[in-house]
C-alpha positions in Angstrom: 101.4 103.2 108.9 104.3 105.6 108.0 104.9 106.4 111.7 105.1 102.7 112.5 107.6 101.9 109.8 109.7 105.0 110.6 110.0 103.9 114.2 110.5 100.3 113.2 113.4 101.4 111.0 115.1 103.3 113.9 114.8 100.2 116.1 116.0 97.9 113.3 119.1 100.0 112.8 119.8 100.0 116.6 119.5 96.2 116.7 121.8 95.7 113.6 124.6 97.5 115.4 124.8 94.7 118.0 126.6 91.4 118.0 124.8 89.9 121.0 121.1 90.4 122.0 118.8 89.0 124.7 115.2 88.5 123.6 112.7 88.7 126.5 109.1 87.8 125.7 105.8 86.7 127.2 104.6 83.1 127.4 101.3 83.3 125.5 100.8 82.8 121.7 101.5 86.4 120.9 104.7 86.4 123.0 105.9 83.1 121.6 105.4 84.2 118.0 107.0 87.6 118.8 110.1 85.8 120.2 110.1 83.5 117.1 110.0 86.4 114.7 112.7 88.3 116.6 114.9 85.1 116.9 114.7 84.3 113.1 115.4 88.0 112.2 118.5 87.9 114.4 119.6 84.6 113.0 119.2 85.9 109.5 121.4 88.9 110.4 124.0 86.6 112.0 123.5 88.2 115.4 124.1 85.9 118.4 121.1 85.8 120.9 119.3 84.1 123.6 115.5 83.9 124.4 114.1 84.3 127.9 110.4 83.7 128.4 108.6 85.3 131.4 105.1 84.9 132.8 105.3 88.5 134.0 107.8 91.3 134.0 108.4 92.7 137.4 111.3 94.4 139.3 112.9 91.1 140.2 112.8 89.9 136.6 114.4 93.2 135.5 117.2 92.9 138.0 117.8 89.3 136.7 117.9 90.6 133.2 120.4 93.4 134.2 122.7 90.8 135.8 122.9 88.8 132.5 125.1 91.5 131.0 123.7 91.7 127.5 124.5 94.9 125.6 121.0 95.1 124.2 117.6 93.7 125.4 114.8 93.2 122.9 111.5 93.1 124.8 108.7 91.6 122.7 105.0 91.6 123.8 106.0 93.1 127.1 108.1 95.9 128.6 106.2 99.1 127.9 104.4 99.0 131.3 107.7 98.6 133.2 110.0 101.2 131.5 110.1 103.2 134.7 112.0 100.3 136.3 114.5 99.8 133.5 117.3 102.1 134.8 120.6 101.1 133.4 119.2 98.9 130.6 119.8 99.5 126.9 116.7 98.1 125.2 114.3 98.1 122.3 110.6 97.3 123.0 108.0 96.0 120.5 104.9 95.9 122.8 101.2 96.7 122.3 100.2 96.9 126.0 99.5 100.2 127.8 102.8 102.1 128.5 103.7 103.0 132.1 102.3 106.3 133.4 105.6 108.1 133.2 105.5 107.7 129.4 101.8 108.5 129.0 102.3 111.7 131.0 104.6 113.2 128.4 102.5 116.2 127.1 101.2 115.7 123.5 102.6 119.1 122.5 106.1 117.7 123.2 105.7 114.8 120.8 106.2 116.9 117.7 108.8 114.6 116.1 110.0 111.0 116.8 113.4 112.3 117.7 112.0 114.7 120.4 109.7 112.0 121.7 112.5 109.5 122.0 114.8 112.1 123.6 112.2 112.7 126.3 111.5 109.1 127.3 114.7 107.2 126.4 117.1 108.5 129.0 118.2 104.9 129.5 118.6 104.3 125.7 115.2 102.7 125.4 113.4 102.7 122.1 109.8 101.7 121.8 107.4 100.7 119.0 103.9 100.8 120.7 100.5 101.6 119.0 99.5 103.8 122.0 102.1 106.4 121.0 100.2 106.8 117.7 96.8 107.0 119.3 95.9 103.4 118.4 94.2 100.8 120.5 96.8 98.1 121.3 94.1 95.5 121.9 92.9 95.6 118.3 95.2 97.6 116.0 98.3 95.4 116.2 99.8 92.7 118.4 103.2 92.3 119.9 104.1 89.8 117.1 102.9 92.3 114.5 105.1 95.1 115.9 108.1 92.7 116.1 107.5 91.7 112.5 107.5 95.4 111.4 111.0 95.7 112.9 112.1 92.3 111.4 111.0 93.4 107.9 113.0 96.7 108.3 116.0 94.7 109.3 115.8 92.8 106.0 112.8 92.5 103.6 113.7 88.8 103.2 112.0 88.5 106.6 108.6 89.1 105.0 107.8 85.3 105.3 107.6 86.0 109.1 104.3 87.9 108.4 102.3 84.7 108.7 103.5 84.2 112.3 102.5 87.9 113.1 99.0 86.9 112.0 99.1 83.8 114.3 100.1 86.1 117.2 97.3 88.6 116.5 94.7 85.8 116.3 96.1 84.3 119.6 95.7 87.7 121.1 92.0 87.7 119.9 92.5 90.9 117.9 90.0 89.6 115.4 87.2 89.2 117.9 85.6 92.6 117.7 85.0 92.7 113.9 85.4 89.0 113.2 88.5 89.9 111.2 91.9 91.6 111.7 91.7 95.3 111.2 93.9 98.4 111.7 97.6 98.0 111.2 97.1 94.2 111.4 95.3 94.6 108.0 98.5 95.9 106.5 100.3 92.7 107.6 97.5 90.5 106.4 97.6 92.0 102.9 101.4 91.8 102.7 101.4 88.1 103.8 98.6 87.3 101.3 100.3 89.1 98.5 103.5 87.2 99.1 101.6 83.9 99.1 102.0 82.9 102.7 98.4 82.9 103.8 94.9 82.6 102.3 92.1 84.8 103.7 88.5 83.4 103.3 85.1 84.1 104.9 84.0 81.0 106.8 82.7 79.8 110.1 85.1 81.0 112.8 85.2 77.6 114.6 88.2 76.3 116.4 89.1 72.9 115.0 88.2 73.5 111.3 91.3 71.6 110.2 91.7 68.9 112.8 88.5 68.0 114.6 85.7 65.7 113.4 82.7 67.9 112.6 80.6 66.8 115.6 83.5 67.3 118.0 84.2 70.8 116.6 80.6 71.8 117.4 80.6 70.0 120.7 83.5 72.2 121.9 82.3 75.4 120.3 82.4 78.2 122.9 82.4 81.5 121.0 79.4 81.6 121.0 77.9 78.8 123.0 75.6 76.8 120.8 72.4 75.8 122.8 71.8 72.0 122.9 75.1 71.4 121.1 78.1 72.8 123.1 79.2 70.4 125.7 76.9 67.7 124.5 78.3 65.0 122.1 74.9 63.4 121.4 73.4 66.9 120.9 76.0 67.7 118.3 75.5 64.4 116.5 71.7 64.8 116.5 72.0 68.4 115.3 74.0 67.4 112.3 71.8 64.3 111.6 68.7 66.5 111.6 70.2 68.6 108.8 71.1 65.5 106.8 74.9 66.2 107.0 77.0 63.1 106.2 79.3 62.5 109.1 81.7 60.1 107.6 83.3 59.6 104.2 85.3 56.4 103.4 85.0 55.4 107.1 86.7 58.7 108.1 85.1 61.4 110.2 84.5 64.5 108.1 85.9 67.8 109.2 84.6 71.3 108.6 87.1 71.8 105.8 85.7 68.7 104.1 82.2 70.2 103.8 80.7 71.8 100.7 79.6 75.4 100.7 76.0 74.4 100.8 76.6 72.1 103.8 78.4 74.9 105.7 75.6 77.3 104.9 73.0 74.9 106.1 74.8 74.4 109.5 75.5 78.1 110.0 71.9 79.1 109.1 70.4 76.7 111.6 72.8 77.7 114.4 71.9 81.4 113.8 68.2 80.6 114.0 68.6 78.6 117.2 70.7 81.4 118.8 68.2 84.1 117.9 65.3 82.0 119.2 67.1 81.5 122.5 67.4 85.3 122.8 71.0 85.8 122.0 71.7 89.2 120.5 72.7 90.0 117.0 76.3 91.1 118.0 76.9 87.6 119.4 75.4 85.8 116.5 77.5 87.6 113.8 80.6 86.3 115.5 80.0 82.9 114.0 81.1 84.0 110.5 84.2 86.1 109.6 87.7 85.9 108.2 89.8 82.8 108.7 93.5 82.7 108.0 95.2 79.6 106.5 98.9 79.2 106.4 99.4 77.9 102.9 102.8 76.2 103.4 101.7 74.1 106.4 100.3 70.6 105.9 96.6 70.3 105.5 94.7 68.7 108.5 97.4 69.7 111.0 97.3 72.1 114.0 99.6 74.5 112.1 97.4 75.0 109.0 94.8 77.3 110.6 96.0 80.4 112.4 93.5 79.9 115.3 94.6 76.3 115.9 98.3 77.3 115.6 97.8 80.0 118.2 96.0 77.7 120.6 98.8 75.1 120.3 101.3 77.8 121.2 99.2 79.0 124.1 99.2 75.5 125.5 103.0 75.4 125.3 103.4 78.6 127.1 100.7 78.1 129.8 102.4 74.9 131.0 106.0 76.0 131.1 107.1 74.9 127.6 107.2 78.2 125.7 110.5 77.0 124.3 108.7 74.1 122.6 106.4 76.6 120.9 109.3 78.8 119.9 110.9 75.8 118.2 107.7 75.1 116.3 107.5 78.7 115.1 111.1 78.5 113.9 110.4 75.4 111.9 111.7 72.6 114.3 108.6 70.4 114.2 108.8 66.6 114.7 109.3 65.9 118.5 108.4 69.5 119.5 105.1 69.2 117.6 104.3 65.9 119.4 105.0 67.6 122.8 102.9 70.5 121.9 99.9 68.4 120.9 100.2 66.5 124.3 100.2 69.9 126.1 97.1 71.0 124.1 95.3 67.8 125.2 96.2 68.7 128.8 95.1 72.3 128.2 91.7 71.3 126.9 91.1 69.1 130.0 92.1 71.9 132.4 89.8 74.3 130.6 86.8 71.9 130.7 87.5 71.2 134.4 87.8 74.9 135.1 84.5 75.7 133.4 82.8 72.8 135.3 84.2 74.2 138.6 82.7 77.6 137.9 79.4 76.1 137.1 79.5 74.6 140.6 80.6 77.7 142.5 78.9 80.3 140.3 79.8 83.9 139.4 79.3 86.6 142.1 77.4 89.5 140.5 77.7 93.1 141.9 76.4 96.5 140.8 79.2 97.3 138.4 81.1 94.1 137.9 81.1 90.3 138.4 83.8 88.0 139.6 84.9 84.6 140.6 87.7 83.4 142.9 89.1 80.0 141.8 91.8 79.8 144.4 94.0 76.9 143.5 91.3 75.1 141.5 92.3 76.8 138.2 95.9 77.5 137.2 96.8 81.2 137.1 98.1 80.7 133.6 94.6 79.9 132.2 92.3 82.0 134.4 92.2 84.8 131.7 91.2 82.3 129.0 88.5 80.9 131.3 87.3 84.4 132.2 86.9 85.2 128.5 84.9 82.0 127.9 82.7 82.6 130.9 81.9 86.2 129.7 80.5 84.8 126.5 78.5 82.0 128.2 75.2 81.8 130.0 77.1 81.7 133.3 77.8 85.5 133.2 76.2 88.8 132.4 77.8 90.3 129.3 76.8 93.8 130.3 79.3 93.7 133.1 83.1 93.2 133.1 84.3 90.0 134.7 87.2 89.6 137.1 88.9 86.2 137.8 91.3 85.3 140.6 93.6 82.4 140.8 96.5 81.7 143.2 100.0 81.5 141.7 101.7 79.6 144.5 104.1 82.3 145.8 101.8 84.3 148.1 100.3 86.3 145.2 97.1 86.1 143.3 96.7 86.4 139.5 93.9 88.8 138.5 92.4 88.6 135.0 89.8 91.1 133.8 87.8 90.8 130.7 85.1 93.1 129.1 83.1 93.3 125.9 83.9 95.7 123.1 80.6 97.4 123.8 81.7 98.2 127.4 85.0 99.6 126.1 83.2 101.7 123.6 81.1 103.1 126.4 84.2 104.3 128.3 85.5 101.3 130.3 89.3 100.9 130.4 90.3 97.8 132.3 94.0 98.5 132.1 93.7 101.8 133.9 91.4 100.7 136.7 92.9 97.3 137.3 96.5 98.7 137.4 95.3 101.5 139.8 93.4 99.1 142.1 96.4 96.7 142.1 98.8 99.4 143.3 96.4 100.4 146.1 96.5 96.8 147.5 100.3 96.4 147.1 100.4 94.8 143.6 100.9 95.9 140.0 99.0 95.4 136.8 98.3 96.5 133.2 97.2 95.3 129.8 94.5 96.6 127.4 91.2 98.4 127.8 89.3 95.2 127.0 91.6 92.6 128.7 93.9 93.4 131.6 95.7 91.6 134.4 97.4 92.1 137.7 99.3 90.4 140.5 98.2 91.2 144.1 99.0 89.8 147.5 96.9 86.9 148.6 94.1 88.0 151.0 93.6 91.4 149.3 91.0 90.1 146.8 88.0 91.6 148.5 89.7 94.9 149.0 90.7 94.9 145.4 87.1 94.3 144.3 85.9 97.1 146.6 88.3 99.5 145.0 87.5 98.4 141.5 83.8 98.9 142.1 84.4 102.4 143.3 86.7 103.2 140.4 84.0 102.1 137.9 81.4 104.2 139.7 83.7 107.2 139.5 84.3 106.7 135.8 80.6 106.3 135.2 79.7 109.5 137.1 82.5 111.5 135.5 82.0 110.2 132.0 85.8 109.5 131.7 87.5 106.2 130.8 
């Protein structure tokens, strides 16, 4: 942790020397919370700034950023993978994705001190805070929002209230999925936020909709894991609860998960576990039902902003449909109309996800020796293909022993690639970021991400070639024992 804070302090001091900064961030929940944290920190320091959201950072985007003429660019939740393109840019980067090869190729023996390391890679005055430089896994140790928060708190400890949004960003990035709780450097932020009274941490069912959905609807839409006979079946969910003697209404109002007693929750969870085990689901999947949940204490009960998972999903909906600025306003405290817009976008998001899953049920998943994939064409928006790939991997549609690749057209002659794997596959040597980025370059595209979740953009028509290369790369990794 000391290394993180030392680097965060260097970056904070660099930012505080400027009077005008451009924040560039990604459009997902982690990116939006990152931008919100950075923006509030700059506001609190009376530094003028603008926020630019990008679906992806490529050479064209970097040229546009250069032309805007800002003396300093603050990249949040992106940037590390494109440092080799940032000639002539003065920037700071708080990003947890895999760095570009030119950075990773710096010999370890030449990283003796922070100063030496920065002197080696920052020829264009680029400072970075990235977990990979400390030997940490960026997919689980800390999110972009968490890194941005560490810089914000070094700018001024009054910014500690922003820790709650760092947690929302980490949850949105699914950094709690492996151990059913936030771990690593995220844990430091959780404890700090809890100690200062911004969040509550409890052990509970890890369902989406704990605060906002009627109990039967929460179970009907449960997807991690799929509940046999309940998920996707309203009458099945109602019958399941009735069979357990759970009261569905109180004073003519549908009860929610947060309204239940501990005994009622225990009864429901126990029955779901029994059903999953009887259906042959493995223990690792079953234990995902229960874990830590994070409640934002200062948010109103029963709203989408009270539970970190629901807050993150709301922000994702904003970003996926071209309204990241709405999510940014919500993170910064401007609710009212922006919250209404966000809820409408979330309703749209849910329908698109359901339609996308139904489409994949119709076309099926193509299974090969070392991977499985689907090509949704224009039937699934490129902004949600990664979300759907994750859901498919944890459903009966796919084989969890294989990584899954999803394709979706993005409308400009390119195809979005989203790859997802299980933690077990990663622990056995799979690194999606490395193989997807390499395969993308070989077909004229580019990519990056994490070992467990990565993406790319490739020319339309190269999907089959991309899969062929990917299959070969996985074979090579298996035979060599490398990741």
